C-alpha positions in Angstrom: 16.5 -17.9 -14.5 14.9 -17.2 -17.8 11.6 -18.2 -16.8 8.8 -15.3 -16.2 5.8 -16.8 -15.0 4.8 -17.8 -11.6 2.4 -20.5 -10.8 -1.1 -19.2 -9.8 -1.8 -21.6 -6.7 -5.3 -22.3 -8.5 -6.6 -18.7 -8.5 -6.0 -17.5 -12.0 -7.8 -20.4 -13.5 -10.9 -19.9 -11.5 -10.6 -15.9 -12.6 -10.4 -17.0 -16.2 -13.6 -19.1 -15.7 -15.7 -16.3 -14.4 -17.4 -14.5 -17.6 -17.5 -10.9 -18.2 -20.6 -9.2 -18.6 -20.2 -6.1 -21.2 -22.9 -3.4 -20.2 -22.5 0.2 -21.0 -23.9 3.0 -18.5 -24.4 6.7 -18.0 -21.6 9.1 -16.6 -21.0 9.1 -13.0 -22.2 12.5 -11.4 -21.9 13.8 -7.9 -24.2 13.1 -5.0 -27.6 14.6 -6.4 -30.6 12.8 -6.9 -31.2 9.0 -6.4 -28.2 7.0 -5.7 -29.3 4.1 -8.2 -28.6 6.3 -11.1 -31.2 3.9 -12.7 -34.6 5.2 -12.1 -34.9 6.2 -8.3 -35.3 2.6 -6.9 -33.5 2.0 -3.7 -29.9 0.1 -4.0 -27.8 -1.5 -1.4 -24.1 -1.3 -2.6 -21.4 -3.6 -1.2 -17.9 -2.5 -0.9 -14.8 -4.3 0.1 -11.7 -2.4 1.4 -8.4 -3.4 3.5 -6.4 -1.8 6.0 -7.1 1.5 7.0 -9.1 3.3 4.4 -10.8 6.1 6.5 -14.2 5.8 4.7 -16.7 5.4 7.6 -17.9 8.8 7.7 -17.9 9.4 4.1 -20.3 6.4 4.0 -22.4 8.1 6.2 -22.3 11.4 4.2 -23.0 9.7 0.9 -26.1 7.9 2.4 -27.3 11.0 3.9 -27.1 12.8 0.4 -28.4 9.7 -1.4 -31.3 8.5 0.7 -32.1 5.8 -1.8 -28.6 4.1 -1.1 -27.4 1.9 1.7 -23.8 1.1 1.8 -22.5 -2.5 3.3 -18.9 -2.0 3.7 -16.7 -5.3 4.4 -12.9 -4.1 5.5 -10.1 -7.0 5.7 -7.3 -6.5 7.9 -4.4 -6.5 5.5 -3.8 -6.2 1.7 -2.4 -9.8 1.4 -5.5 -11.3 2.7 -7.6 -9.0 0.6 -5.9 -10.3 -2.3 -6.7 -13.9 -1.5 -10.3 -12.9 -0.7 -10.5 -11.1 -4.1 -9.2 -13.9 -6.0 -11.4 -16.6 -4.1 -14.4 -14.6 -5.0 -13.3 -14.1 -8.5 -13.2 -17.9 -8.9 -16.1 -18.8 -7.0 -18.5 -15.8 -7.5 -19.7 -13.3 -5.0 -17.5 -10.1 -5.7 -18.8 -6.9 -3.9 -20.1 -4.0 -6.2 -16.9 -2.1 -5.3 -13.8 -3.8 -4.7 -10.3 -2.1 -3.5 -7.0 -3.4 -5.3 -3.7 -2.7 -4.0 -0.6 -1.5 -5.9 1.3 -4.7 -5.1 -1.1 -7.0 -7.0 -2.8 -4.9 -9.6 -0.6 -6.7 -11.9 -2.4 -10.1 -11.5 -5.7 -8.1 -12.0 -4.4 -6.9 -15.4 -4.0 -10.6 -16.5 -5.8 -11.7 -19.4 -8.8 -13.7 -18.2 -8.9 -11.7 -14.8 -9.5 -8.0 -16.0 -12.4 -8.8 -17.4 -14.0 -9.2 -14.2 -13.9 -5.8 -13.7 -16.4 -2.9 -15.4 -14.5 -0.7 -18.1 -14.9 2.7 -16.2 -14.7 4.8 -19.5 -18.5 3.5 -19.6 -19.1 5.6 -16.6 -17.3 9.0 -17.3 -13.8 8.2 -15.9 -12.1 9.7 -18.8 -13.6 13.1 -17.9 -11.6 13.0 -14.5 -8.3 11.6 -16.1 -6.6 15.1 -15.4 -7.6 14.8 -11.8 -4.9 12.3 -10.8 -1.3 12.3 -11.2 -0.4 10.7 -14.7 1.0 7.5 -13.6 -2.2 6.6 -11.1 -4.5 6.6 -14.2 -2.1 5.0 -16.7 -1.4 2.1 -14.3 -5.1 1.1 -13.8 -5.4 1.0 -17.7 -5.0 -2.5 -19.3 -3.3 -3.0 -22.8 -6.9 -2.8 -24.4 -7.5 0.4 -23.1 -10.0 -0.6 -20.3 -9.7 1.6 -17.3 -10.6 -0.4 -14.0 -9.7 1.7 -11.2 -10.8 5.0 -9.5 -7.3 6.0 -7.9 -7.5 6.3 -4.1 -4.1 7.1 -2.4 -0.4 6.9 -3.5 2.4 5.8 -1.2 5.2 8.4 -0.7 7.4 7.4 2.2 8.8 9.1 5.2 10.4 7.7 8.4 8.3 7.3 11.8 10.5 7.3 14.8 10.2 6.9 18.6 11.0 10.4 20.0 11.4 8.7 23.7 13.6 6.2 22.2 15.9 8.4 20.0 16.2 10.5 23.4 17.4 7.8 25.5 20.1 6.8 23.0 21.4 10.6 22.8 20.0 11.2 19.2 18.2 14.2 18.3 14.4 14.2 18.6 13.0 17.2 16.9 11.9 16.5 12.9 14.1 18.9 11.4 17.3 17.2 13.1 16.1 13.6 12.5 15.7 14.5 8.8 19.1 15.8 8.7 20.4 12.8 10.7 19.0 10.2 8.4 19.3 12.3 5.3 21.4 10.3 2.8 21.6 6.5 1.4 20.6 3.2 3.1 24.2 2.8 4.1 24.0 6.0 6.3 20.6 4.8 7.8 22.2 1.5 8.8 25.3 2.8 10.1 23.3 5.1 12.5 21.1 2.2 13.3 24.0 -0.2 14.0 25.3 2.5 16.7 21.7 2.6 18.2 21.6 -1.2 18.5 25.0 -1.4 19.9 24.4 1.2 22.5 21.1 0.3 23.2 20.6 -3.6 22.7 17.4 -2.7 21.1 16.1 -2.9 17.5 16.6 -0.1 15.1 13.5 -1.2 12.8 10.7 -3.8 13.4 11.5 -6.4 11.1 13.6 -6.9 7.9 10.4 -7.6 5.5 9.2 -4.2 5.5 12.7 -2.5 5.4 13.1 -4.8 2.4 9.9 -3.9 0.6 10.8 -0.1 1.0 14.2 -0.7 -0.7 12.8 -2.8 -3.6 9.9 -0.1 -4.2 12.7 2.2 -4.6 14.4 0.8 -7.5 13.4 1.7 -11.3 12.7 -2.0 -11.6 12.0 -4.5 -8.9 10.8 -8.2 -9.2 10.2 -7.5 -12.6 11.1 -5.4 -15.5 9.0 -2.8 -17.2 8.5 -5.3 -19.9 7.2 -7.8 -17.7 10.2 -10.3 -17.5 11.0 -11.7 -14.0 13.9 -9.8 -12.6 15.6 -11.5 -9.4 18.1 -14.0 -10.0 20.8 -12.3 -11.7 19.8 -8.8 -10.4 22.9 -7.4 -9.1 21.6 -4.4 -7.4 18.6 -6.3 -5.9 21.1 -8.6 -4.2 23.5 -5.8 -3.2 20.5 -4.2 -1.2 19.7 -7.7 0.3 23.2 -8.1 1.5 23.4 -4.5 2.8 20.1 -5.0 4.8 21.1 -8.6 5.8 24.3 -7.3 7.4 22.3 -4.8 9.6 20.1 -7.4 10.6 22.7 -9.7 11.6 24.2 -6.6 13.5 21.3 -6.7 15.9 19.2 -4.0 14.0 16.1 -6.0 13.5 13.7 -6.4 16.4 12.3 -9.5 14.6 8.6 -8.8 14.9 6.3 -10.8 13.1 4.8 -8.7 10.2 1.2 -7.2 11.1 1.5 -8.5 14.8 4.4 -6.7 16.4 3.8 -8.5 19.9 0.2 -7.9 19.9 1.0 -4.3 18.9 2.8 -3.8 22.5 6.2 -3.3 20.5 4.9 0.1 19.4 4.8 1.4 23.0 7.4 -0.2 24.9 10.6 0.8 22.7 11.0 -2.4 21.2 12.1 -0.6 18.0 13.0 3.0 17.2 12.3 3.7 13.4 9.6 2.5 11.1 9.3 2.9 7.3 6.1 4.9 6.6 4.3 5.3 3.5 1.5 7.7 4.0 -1.2 4.9 4.4 0.9 3.4 7.3 0.3 6.5 9.5 -3.1 5.4 10.2 -2.1 1.9 11.0 0.8 3.1 13.5 -1.8 5.1 15.3 -4.5 2.4 15.4 -1.8 -0.3 16.7 -0.6 2.2 19.2 -4.1 2.9 20.6 -4.9 -0.6 20.3 -2.0 -1.5 22.8 -3.1 1.1 25.2 -0.8 4.2 23.8 -1.7 7.4 22.6 -0.1 10.7 21.2 2.2 10.6 24.4 3.7 7.4 23.4 6.0 9.9 21.5 5.9 8.7 17.8 6.7 11.5 15.2 7.2 11.7 11.1 10.2 13.1 9.6 10.6 14.6 6.2 13.2 11.9 5.2 13.7 8.7 3.6 16.8 6.4 3.0 17.9 6.6 -0.7 15.3 9.4 -1.9 12.0 9.2 -3.0 9.9 5.7 -2.8 6.2 4.8 -3.4 4.9 1.6 -1.5 1.5 1.2 -2.0 -1.8 2.8 -2.9 -5.1 1.5 -4.2 -7.7 1.6 -6.6 -11.8 1.4 -6.3 -12.6 -1.1 -9.0 -16.4 -2.0 -9.9 -17.1 -5.6 -10.6 -18.7 -6.8 -13.7 -21.3 -9.1 -11.9 -22.6 -6.4 -9.8 -26.2 -5.8 -10.6 -25.7 -1.7 -9.7 -22.7 -0.9 -11.9 -23.8 2.3 -12.6 -24.7 3.2 -8.9 -21.5 1.5 -7.8 -19.4 3.8 -10.4 -21.0 6.9 -9.0 -20.1 6.0 -5.5 -16.5 4.9 -6.2 -16.1 8.3 -8.5 -17.3 10.4 -5.4 -15.2 8.7 -2.9 -12.2 9.4 -4.8 -12.8 13.1 -5.8 -10.2 15.7 -4.4 -12.7 16.8 -1.8 -13.3 13.3 -0.4 -9.6 12.4 -0.8 -8.9 15.2 1.6 -11.3 13.7 4.2 -9.8 10.3 3.8 -6.4 11.3 4.4 -7.4 13.3 7.6 -9.1 9.8 8.9 -6.4 7.7 7.7 -3.2 9.6 7.4 -2.6 8.4 3.6 -1.9 10.7 0.6 -4.3 11.4 -2.0 -3.6 10.8 -5.6 -5.3 13.6 -7.2 -3.5 16.7 -7.7 -5.8 19.2 -6.2 -6.1 17.1 -3.0 -2.3 16.9 -2.7 -1.9 20.7 -3.3 -4.3 21.2 -0.4 -2.4 19.2 1.9 0.5 20.8 1.0 -0.5 24.2 1.7 -2.4 23.6 4.7 0.0 21.9 6.7 -2.5 20.9 9.5 -0.9 19.4 12.6 -1.3 15.8 13.1 -1.9 15.5 17.0 -1.0 12.1 17.3 2.3 12.6 15.6 3.4 15.3 17.9 1.6 17.8 15.5 3.8 16.9 12.7 2.2 18.4 9.4 1.9 15.1 8.0 0.3 16.1 4.9 2.9 18.7 4.0 5.5 16.2 4.7 4.0 13.5 2.5 3.5 16.3 -0.4 7.2 16.7 0.1 8.2 13.1 -0.1 6.0 12.6 -3.1 8.0 14.8 -5.3 9.8 12.4 -7.9 7.5 9.6 -6.9 6.5 7.3 -9.7 5.1 4.0 -9.2 7.4 0.8 -9.9 6.0 -1.5 -12.6 4.4 -4.6 -10.7 4.0 -7.9 -12.5 1.5 -10.4 -11.9 3.1 -11.9 -8.8 4.7 -9.2 -7.2 3.2 -9.4 -4.1 3.5 -13.3 -4.0 7.3 -12.9 -4.4 7.4 -10.3 -1.8 5.3 -12.0 0.8 5.7 -15.8 0.0 9.3 -15.8 -1.3 11.4 -13.2 0.5 9.1 -13.0 3.4 9.9 -16.4 5.0 13.7 -16.1 4.2 13.9 -12.6 5.8 11.9 -14.0 8.9 14.5 -16.7 9.1 17.3 -14.1 9.0 15.5 -12.0 11.7 15.3 -15.1 13.9 18.9 -15.9 13.3 18.3 -19.3 11.7 20.4 -18.4 8.5 22.8 -15.9 7.7 22.3 -13.2 4.7 23.8 -15.8 2.2 21.3 -18.6 3.5 18.5 -16.2 3.2 19.1 -15.0 -0.4 19.5 -18.9 -1.4 16.5 -19.7 0.8 14.4 -17.1 -1.1 15.7 -18.3 -4.7 15.0 -21.9 -3.7 11.4 -20.9 -2.9 11.2 -18.9 -6.0 12.4 -21.7 -8.3 9.6 -23.9 -6.6 6.9 -21.5 -7.9 8.5 -20.8 -11.3 7.3 -22.8 -14.6 9.3 -22.7 -17.7 8.0 -20.9 -20.6 
């Protein structure tokens, strides 16, 4: 398949029609003085995030330090829904002053005709902070023309969350060090242990195939796109090999066939439906949130091990961008700058469980090794710091998240339900991809 560009389901055209306003501003500073950054008038700033960002207390802190600022926050449940919301508003108007952008769809934001909808943060002093972040975090939010559109929030180094009571019932070790030793190795080892677990217990080793697949793809040097932006699915031997490896495990009963982001109303996190869960840092907050929503707590027994099949992997992470349509760009940039400073990233990590993108915050988490009460007092920050070694974000093409969710997602769900075998699921994904591809 030589085609490179997926259809935009009507959203890119709307984005291209949105005009860009080019205004220069002053350097963003700390929290002192008026919040508006433009003469002392009161200002209301809107911000849209998604998932579990952990910003609630930080918003209050900022408002207290800046009496002229009121923050109106909207949080969307998932990154996929946030993507839809953002592109709808690009086409129709109504973007928040600050918008969180997820790694999986940053490539779509960087497209010509879309990126112009976001302020060039060089006008607000972001270049002075370039050394704060790991190199690739800053560079990934830099457009070909040099425009920088994002203050980096978190990155997604990944470990394995596991249900210790489920492990114990199956005769597997339960302490973190032994679990890390058990799962150390490649995906073949992970699935080999999982097959024995599934055979012995009749329960799922992982929640559903889609999340495992996402982790496996993110681990490759090049995933759905090559580094030059070429679509890289059909004919990708390593991608297909991994799909077949996962498919064999799923056909073997290792998948609990859960619906993504539902998990049987979150009850599957507390009733032992599955034993392991792929956990980039930001997922820790989601596990805690979902367990508690189902009536569980720390005694449910989830833990976090310093291991990941196949080695280092990054899944996710985000940036805070300022919309060009904002009437308060300077004040918005000031807030986004403050929220992503190392001190605030440490606070965010404590609230949401994610892992910072600034070097100073990473070093603090690594040295503090603060116990996470929910995850059996695991030093989650220190574990994520170890898992972050060697992590570099994979290039994400403009429709990376669409391919993950709308192309492979349905195929893997059908595989989970036993409606197709592995070969049929692969063919189903390629057929769906072909429907969405237009020739160069």
